C-alpha positions, 0 to 999 in steps of 0.5 A: 627701168619702167618696162620691168615694173609696169607689168607687175599687177598692183602697187603692193606687188611692186612695192614688195618686188623692189622693197630691198631698194628702200632706205633703212631707218625707223619710221613712224607708223603710217596714219590709218585715218582715211582723210590722212593719206600717206605722202612722199615728197619729191620736191625739195621745197615741199619737204619743209612744208609737209613736215609742218602740216602733216600728222605723225606718220603721214610723210613717208619720205622727203628728198635727199636734198633736205638731208644735205646741210648745203641744200636743205631748206629745213632744220637738218635735225628735223629733216633727218627724222624722215627717210630720204629718197633719190626720187626713183620710181622704185623707191617711191613704190616700195613705200606705197604712198597714197600721194606723191608731191613733186615739182612741175619738172617731174619726168612725165614717164614717172608721173604716168607710172605713178598714176597707172598704179593708183598713186595720186600725183600733185605738182607744186611749182615755184612760188614767186610771191608770199601770197603764192607760197601761202596758197601752196601751204594751204593746198598741201595742208588740205591735201594732208587733211590738216587745214588747221596746221596749214593756217598756223604756218600761214599765220606765222609767215604773215606775222614775220612779213609784217614784223619785217616791214620797213618803209621809207626810201629803199636802200640799194642792195645786191643779192649776189648768188654763187656764180655771180647770179642774181634774183629776178624782179618777180621772185619771192626774194625780191618781194621780201627785199622790198618789204624789208626796206631795200631796193634791188639793184639787179631789178633796177637794171632789168636783170631777170631771174638767174641773170649773170652780173659781172664784178665790173658792173658792180664796181661801176655802179655799186649798191649800198649793200652787197649780200653774198649768198655763197662763197664765191671769190668774186663776191669777196674780190679785193677790188671791192675793198676800194669802193667806199660807202659799200657794206657787205654781208653774208646770207645762207644760200638755202634761205633763197631756195624756197618759200613756206617755213623759210620765209620767216627766217629770210625776212628776219635776216633781211630786217637785221641787215636793213636795221644795221645800215643805220648803225656805224661800224666801229672801224674799217673791217669791223663788224656790226651787231654781232660776232658771226660771219653774217654781220655787216662788214666794211670792207668785205671779208676775205674768201675762204680757202678753195673759193672759186670765181674771179681771181 
């Protein structure tokens, strides 16, 4: 693929040659200010940040993940205001951006192709703490020439984290992701759990990021709260119904993917769960503090049809 496009001189020539590959849809007029470079995001976790810190017309495209209701870390209606790409060199060159913001896993061949054509490449990794996420927000806002927008988002994150803080003895909790995976101790999720007054069961067991925690181990030493992120049948196994003193809740999996604007939403959800631990349930199988599927329950809800995992 690359040998066909690299010999063509000039970014605009390549963009014209592959322009038919670009997606359809009306887009805002590009910013003409020299300090407002146009940007394409190839990183799902920078999509939401850039949508907040760029000026109208600067963000030319985001990843296709942000158009997927199951994967997006930003409001779907907002995400669909932007063109989405599959991340191919041809799609990006057709948009002719000044900057490509990618993950640290960007294919080196693609990165070299962009640079050789005069497109700046910025790699943004995974934030493991609130401070790291805020540093990424400031960096991307500065890159876009909009530092004030970045500082406004940082202030919102700081306020949300402070409002979510709960002191005292931590309530043991297990964040159980699809496939029986758990977050590691040095992750943004673990920090926000601790900030909200929880003690991570997986961290206490020394389990790293993405480690597998089988149902048998959960039954042998259960936490006080199981937070299911996904619809795995293992997370709703009938055996859990016989474990007394354990409560169950659900959390949207896409709250765990990224930092930035996701942090206030995740912090608020965890605080809702933590505060609910002190409130009695009306009866076994009853629901605390609300009527949706996210509320605390005892015993765990039954899995939806088609769930996978332990039978």
